[in-house]
N, C-alpha and C positions, 0 to 999 in steps of 0.2 A: 622346640628343636625337633627336627625329624631325624630319627636314628638311621633311616634308609639313605640319607644324603651324606656324602662325604666330600670334603674339599682336599684335593691332592695338589700340593705345590711343587711336586717333583719335576715339572717341566720348566721350572724357574728357580727354585730355591737353591739348588746346588751351585748355580752360577752366582747368585747373590752371596752365598756363603763363601765361595772361593774368592770372590772379589774382596769381601771384607777381611778374610784371612790374609790375603796378599797385602792389603793396605796395612794391616796390623804388623805383619812381618817386616815390611819396609820401614814402618815407624820405629821398630825396635832395632833397626840397623842391619837387618838381613838383606844382603844385596843379591844373592843368587839362590833360587829355589824353584822346585817344581811342586805345584799343588795339584793333586789328582784325586778326583772323587768319582770312582766308577768309570774311568775312561774319559771324563771331562777334565781338561788340563788347562791350568793357568801357569805361566812362567814369569819369573822375576829374574832379571839379569841373564847370565849365560852359564854354560857348562865349561868352565875354564876358558880356553881360547876358541871355543866354537859355540854355535847355537844349540839349544835343546832340540833334539830330534824326536818327533812323536809319530807313531804309526797310526794309520786308519785301518781298522780291522775289515777283513773280507767277511761279509755276513753269511756266505755260503760254504766256505771251507776254512780250515784252520790256517791262519796266516793273515797277511796284510795286503791291501790293494796298493798301498804306497805309504809314503811318509812325508812329513813337512818339517822343515827346520824353523822353529819358532823364534822370532826376534824378541828381545826384552819387552814385556808387557802384552804380548799376544796370547790369545787363548784359542783352543781347539775343542769344540763340543760336538758330540755325536749322539743323536737319538736313533734308536732302532727297535725293531720288533722281533729280533732274532734270538733274544735271550729270555725275555719275560713274556710268556704266553702260556696258554693251556690248550689242551685238545679235548674235544667233546664230540663223540659220535663221528670221529674221523675228520672233523673240521678243526682248524687251527684258529685260535682267537688271541690276538696280540693285546698288549696292555695299553697301547695308545688308541684312544677313542676319538672318533670324529664327532664333535658336539652337534654337528648339523644333522647327522643321521642316528647317532647313538650307538653306532657299530664300530668295531675295531678297524683301524687302518690296515688294509691288506696290500694295496698297490705299491707302497714304498717300504723298503726294508731298512734303509739306513740313510740318514742325512747328517753330514758333517759341515760345521760352520767355523770358519777362521775369522777372528775379529780381535778387537782390543778390549771388549767388555764382556765378561762372563755372563752377566745377567741377560744381556741382549742375545748372545750366542746360544745360551741354553734355551731361552724362549723361542728363538728363531728355528733351532733344529727341530723342536717339537711341532711348531706351527707349520713348517714346511712339509713335515711328514704328513700332517693332516691335509694340507692344501693339495697334495698330489701332483701328478705330472703336468696337468694342464694349468694349474693356478699358481704353482710355486714361484715362477719368475716374478710375477707382480707382487706377491706377498713378500718376497725377499727385498725387492726394491722399496716397498712401503715400510719395511722394518729397518732399512738402512744397512743391510748386509750385502756385500758384493762377492764374497768368497765362499762358494757352496759346492759341495759334492753330494749328489743324490744317487742312490742305487735302488733301482726298481726291482719288483718281485721276479721279473724275467731276466735279471742280471744286467740290464742296461745301466750304464754309468752316464750321468748327466752332470756337467760341471760348468761353472761360470769361467770366463777367461781369466779372472783374477785368481781363482782357485787352481786351475790347470797350470798356470804359470809358476805356482809354488809347489805343486804336488809332484814328488819324485816317485816314479813307478817302483813297485817291488821288483825283486830279482826276476827276470824273465818278462818284464813288462806288465802292463795292466791286464787283468783277466778278461776284459771285454774292451771293445772300442769305446772311446769316450766321446759322447755327443756334447759339443760346446754350445751353451745356451746363453745368448745375450739377454741381459736384464732390460726391461722397459724402463722409462722414467717413472718415478714415484707417482702415485695417484694424487690428484688435487686434494689437498688437505691432509695427506699422510704426514704424521708427526713422529712416528716411531723411529728410533735411531738418532733423533736429534739430542744433542747433549745440552 
């Protein structure tokens, strides 16, 4: 065993854990609940006579860029580099590492994924952060996620049509114009997202 090698399941484990916890609660007769692990949210049932409403944090200023009303069984997961980072000699190093380069992801500050599967949403939010602006649409299509909001380091907001249809802007509107990005068809042989 190499002590310098570490396996971090953080980009997937919270989703899997919340999926299991939700299934356990439902098996025990709990009909309405919010499960929240560090801002990653699964919902069961509703909040009385209305849906659960969950905000998406603005990574640049205190507040939200918008909110989504989650239907029973939906999940909203966000990966970002605005909380977990360190600075060294004036440079900022985020905790999300691009395995292709070995360097922290810099271009993308936040990715939120709306789905019905916490494991998939958790993995997708991190994978799309790594994929970056040019590759994320194909990665999203290949993973079977169609509701994505991405915020780049320059403040640009990019969203799929499915996400923008559900995202309610914060008071005063979105902090930036939102660029709508159509997803391509999945790549031949892509199997992620299949149940």
